[in-house]
N, C-alpha and C positions, 0 to 999 in steps of 0.2 A: 115379488110385489115391491120390495124396497127399491129395486132397480127402475121399475115402471114408474113409481111415484117420483123419483129423483129425474127420471127423463122428461115426465110431464112438467116439473118445476122448472127445468132449464128451458123448455120450449115456451112456457109462459113469460119467463124472463126475456127471451129473445124477442118476443112479440112486442113487449113493453118498450124495448130500446128502438124497434123498427118504427113502432107508433109515435114515439117523440119525434123521430127524423122527419116522419110524414106530415107533422102538425103544421097547420098554416100559421105563419108568426103575425102578431100584431105590431111588433117593433121592428123596423127595417135595420138591415145592416148598415153601418156606418161607410160611405164611400172611402175607398183607400186610395191615396194618392202619396206615394213615396218621394216625390220631388220636391213637395212644398217645404219639408223640414228634414233634417238629417236624422239618421235611426237613433232612438233613445238610448242613453248610456247610464241613466242615473238609477241606482238601486238603494232606496232608503230603507235602512234596517232599524226597526224599533226593538228597544230592550226595556221590558218592564221591570223596574227596580224591585218588585215584590217577589220576583224569581230568586233573588238574593237570599231571602228569608225562608223559602221553601226547605221543609225537612227531608234528610236524606238524600236519595239520589236525583231528586228534582231540583236542588239548588243549582243555580248557574252563576259563577262568580264572573268578574271580569276577564279572569284569566281563561276561563273557558270559552269566552267570546272570541279569542284571537283567531281560531281558524276560519271564521266567516269575514272578519273585518277587511281583508284584502279584497272581497268581493263587493263590499258596500261603498257607496259614495257619501252617504250621510249616516250618522248613527243618532236616533232620537231617543232621548231618555224619557220614559214614560212613568210617571207624570208628576208634575207640580200642580198647585192649586190656587186659590185665591182666598185671601182671609175673609172672615165673615164680618168683620168691621174694619174699615179702613182701606179695603180693596187693594191690598198689596198682594204681590205674588208670594207664595209660602211653599215650604216643603209639606208634603202630605204624610211624611214619617221622619221627624227630625232625627231620631236615634239611628235610622238607617241612612238618611240622606247626608246628614251632617255630622258635627263632633259632639252633639249635645249628650251629655250623661256617658262620655267616652264612646260615642257612636261609631258607625262603620265608615262614614265620610265617603258615601258612594258616588256622591256628585264628583268629588276630587278623584276618587278611584277610576271613574270613567273618563274624565278629562285628562289624567295624567296619561292615558294611552295615545295621546298625541305625539308624545316623543317616538313611538313606535310607528305610528301611522300619520305622518303629518299631511297627508292629503285628503284625510277623512274629515268631514265636517260634524262637529259634535253640536246637536241640537237639543234644547231643552223643550219637551212637550208640556202643554198647560191644558187641564181639564180632562179630556178623554172619558168622561163619566166615571172616573176613578174618584173624582172629589164629591163626595156624596153628601155633605152637610150643607144645608141652606142653599139648595140650587138656584133660588131665585137670585141669588148675589150675580148669576151670569147675566141675568137680564137687567138688574138694578144699576149695575156698574156702567152699563153702557149710556144711561140716560142723563147723566150729569158730566159736563166736560172736566170738572175738577176732580171727579172720581176716576174718570178715564186716565187723567194725568197722572193721577196717584198711582195707578196700575202700570201705565207705561214706564214711569220713572223708576219704580221699584224693579221692574223687569230688566232694564238696562244695567242697574246697579247689580242685581242677581247674577246676570251674565258674566259681568266682569268679575265678580267675587269668585264664582266656581269655575271660570275659564271655558264657558261655553261660546260657541260661534254664532248663535242665534236662537231665535224662538220658534216654536211651531204651535198655532193656536187651535187646538181641539175643542172648540167652543161648545158647551153645555146647553145647548137650545133644547126647548122641550121636544119630546119625542112624539111621533105619530103613533096613536093606538091601533093595535091590529083590527082590521075589520072581522066583523063577526060571521061572514060566511066562510065555511071550510071548504076547502078545495074539493072534498070528497061529495059536496053537493047538499050537505044537510046545514041546519043552522044551529049554532050552539046558543045554550041559554044565556051564556056569559062568558067572558074571557078571564081565564084563570092565570095569576101570575104575570099579567101585563105590567110592564115597566111603567112606574108612575113618574111624574115630573111637574114641574110648575107648568100652570096654563098662563098663556100670554093673550091678553085682551087687545094688544095693539102690535101685532107683528110687523106691519108696515113701518111704523115708526122705529122699532127695534132694528128693522133692517137698515134704515137710514143711520141710526146711530152706530151699529156696528160697522157700517162703510167708514164712518167717521174714525172709529177706533183703528181700522186697519191702515188708514191714511196717516193718522197720528203716530201710531206705532212706527211705520216705516220711517217717518222723517225723524223720528228719535233714534232710530238704529242706524241711520244712513251715515252719520260721522264716523262711526266706528265700523262700518262696512259689515254689519251684523246682518246675518240671514233672517227673513221672516216667512214662514210658511204657513198654510191654513190646511187643516184637516177637517173634512166634511165626514162626521160620524154617523154610524147606521141609526136609521130611524129618525133622524131630525129631518123636518120638513124643509129641505133645501129651496124648494121653489117659493118659499116665502122670505127666507131670512138672506140669501145670498145674492147681491146685485151684482152679476157677473162683470158687466162692461164697466162698473165703477172700481171694483175690486181688483180684477186681473193684472192691471198695471202696477199695483203697489206690493204685490207679492212676489216671491221667488218660485214658489212651488205650491201646487193645490193637491192634495192627496185625497182621493175618493175611496173612503172606506166601504167598498162594495161588497159586503158580506153580512152574515147574521140576518138575511132576509127572512129566513125561518128559524126559529130558535125555539127550545124547551120552555123558555120563560114566557114567550109571546103565545106560542102555539103548543099548548100543553097537552092536548089530545091527539095531535097529529104531527106526524114526522115527514120532512120532506127535504128536498136539497136546499142546503142552507145558503149556497152562494153561486147558483147557477149563472153560467156566462150569458145565455139567451132565454128568451121567453119560450115556454111550452103550454101547450093547452091546458085549461083548467086554473092556471095560477093567475095571480094577479099581475096585472101588465107591467107594473114598475118595478117588481121584485126581482130583477136580474141586472148583471153588470153592464150590459150593453145599453139598456134603458137609461140607466144614470149616466154613463160616459156621453151618450148621445145628447141628453139633456144639457149638461155643462158645455158641450160644443156649441149647441145651437144658441144658448144664452150668452155666448162670447168669451168664453175661458180660452185662453191661449194655449195652442196645443203642445208648445214647448214648456209648458209649466205643469201640464196634467199629468198625475201619477195615479197608477191603479194599484190599489192596496190588495194584497193576496194573503189570506190567513195561513198560518202553519198549525192550526188548531181544527179539530173536528166538533161537531154539535151533536150530542147523543141523546137517545130517548130509550125508555124501557119498553120492550115488547113483553106483552102477556098472553094469556090463553087465547084472547079474542082477537089478536094482531093476526093479519094475514100472514101465511107461511111462507108466501112468494118472497116477502120483503120488499116488493116494489112499491115505490112512494107515488103519490101520498098514502100513507097507512095509518090506521087508529093503533094509538100508544098510550102510555100511562106516565107522562111526565118525564123529567130530565133522567139520564143514565147516571149510574154510580159513579163515585169518584174514582179517578185513576191515581197511579202511584206517583205522578209527576206534577200535574196541575193540582190535583187534590181538591177539585171542586166539581159538584154535580152538573152534569150537563155538558162537560168540556173534557176532551181528550186531546193530549198533544201528538203530532204526527209521530213522535218517538216511541210513544206507548201504543199507538195503534199499528204501527207497521210490523211491530214483533208478534203481533197476534193474527196476522192474515194468512189466509189459505184462499186457493183459487176456488172459484164458483163450480168449477167442473171436476174438483178433485174428490172423487168419491171415497177416497181412503183417509181424508184430512179429519183430525181429532174433531169431535163435537164441540170442543171448548174453543175452538179457534172461530176468528170472525171470516165469514164468507166475503171475499171481496167481489163486487160487481162493477167493472170498468165502464167508461162511456165512450164506446167508440165513434159516436157521432160528434164528440168533442163539444158539447152543448150545454150539459147540464151538471157535469162532475161525477165524482166516484162516491160510492157508499159501499158500507160493509154491514154484516149483520150476524147475530147468533140468535137461534131460535130457543125458547125455553125447553128444557129436557128433562122429563119426570124421572128417566132412569138414573141420571146424574143427579137427581134431587136439585136441579135448577129451575126453580119457579118461574123465573123471569129471564128474558133474552135481552139484547141491546142491538139497537140499530144506529148508525153513525154516518153523518155526511162530512166529509173531509176532502182535502186536497193532497195529491201525491206528487212525485216529481214530473209525472205526465201532464196532470191537468195544471200544475204551476207552469210548466213550460208552454202550455196552450195558451194560458193567460198572457205570459210574457210576450209570445208571439203576437197575440191580439194587439198588445200595447204598442209593440214595434210597427205591425202592419198598418196602425191607425195613426201613426205619427205622434204617439203620447211620449211624453219625456222619460218615461220609465215606469217601474214598478216599485211598490214598497212591501217589505216582508214584515207581518205583523203576527208573532214577533219571533227574535231568534231563539228565546229561551223555550219555544214550543217546536220548534225544528228539532231533527234528531241530532241534538248536539253531543250525544255521547257516542255516536255512530253505532246503535244498537242493530241496525240493519244494513250496515256497511260504512259508506263514507259519511263523515260528520258534515251536519249542515248541508244535507243533499237537496233540500228545497230551495234555498238561497242560491245554491250553485246551478241548479236547474235553470231558474230565472235568469241568472247570468249568461248561460249558454245559449238561451233562445232570445236574448238581447243582441247578440253579436251580429 
């Protein structure tokens, strides 16, 4: 009887994958023309400074980054912020970033790596939704020329003081709230755990002022030949705030953070692919990589400046007794998954802690404590893995996680190359397999490099 149930389960999973392949697309593929631009070469690697503060085996020091840095063209230090008054750039953790109270001076630890990696560009990221205090300041600073100038002048001085080669603006615009329709076809009574932010009554004016900030910042950075990057963060309404024809000529790179389309914070009761490459039936049209890339190209972004960001983390949800046993998304769940041993945050798992728990979907002898991996043979939606609740093992809840592995990272890197983008970004190094728990260290960033050749 157990073998019969297992066989039925595999058959259902197979049909789901076939169904996705047969689905009519709403968003067309981007035409491929390899003659217009040279193959992409850039790999922008992010390093979140908070990884230095993790406890135990989750801590990632600058020394542990070294095996990956020969693969990267840029290293973005994530993140700095803006002061609540005065609109100056600032450290978000002075005892970590600087020498305050005999701090770790991580800014200088990172830029000191220049001596070992002279061809690597060391970039300071600003914003990135890590700056949580008084989010309105990211709108307010745009409106007054004097305030913009304060921010710009302090940024130039900051770069010189700590030895960075440039700045990447991951501007904290208001996020778009999740629609109330569930992809399962029902209506939610409300959206739980939706990310809140400031409301902008005049986005068109802010778009114009942000364009001015980009122009003015570039003019201030040009004498020192500093880099200026732009990061478009998840859930920001990019259709309202980014005037591509006016912006693209003033920046060196534009990184599209095309992930977290579905998250346990925004989609508390329903798990689904977090960073699908293409559209699939029943999903929102804009919640996939291809749609976002296509929009920026159509609006005038220069191909040789577009970077596709690929996450190294998975988004996890809790499976309960009412969750479908097939694991096929979208499926009913019960909020964010438990904390892992590395990231130590509900709803997040690094690839390094996911890969060590995986077992093949077809392995009938695998331990019930493992995560059953379900690959994506059609190379459209991504990979997921799950573990069902198990009464015999007194496991009341299971887990479902959408994540990237070396194969899906390679698919996205190949997509960037085929569509003449400038390259990819890895977000971030601290959530790749930096310890080599499952084999080669930093296997995700290395897979991206391989598929960009």
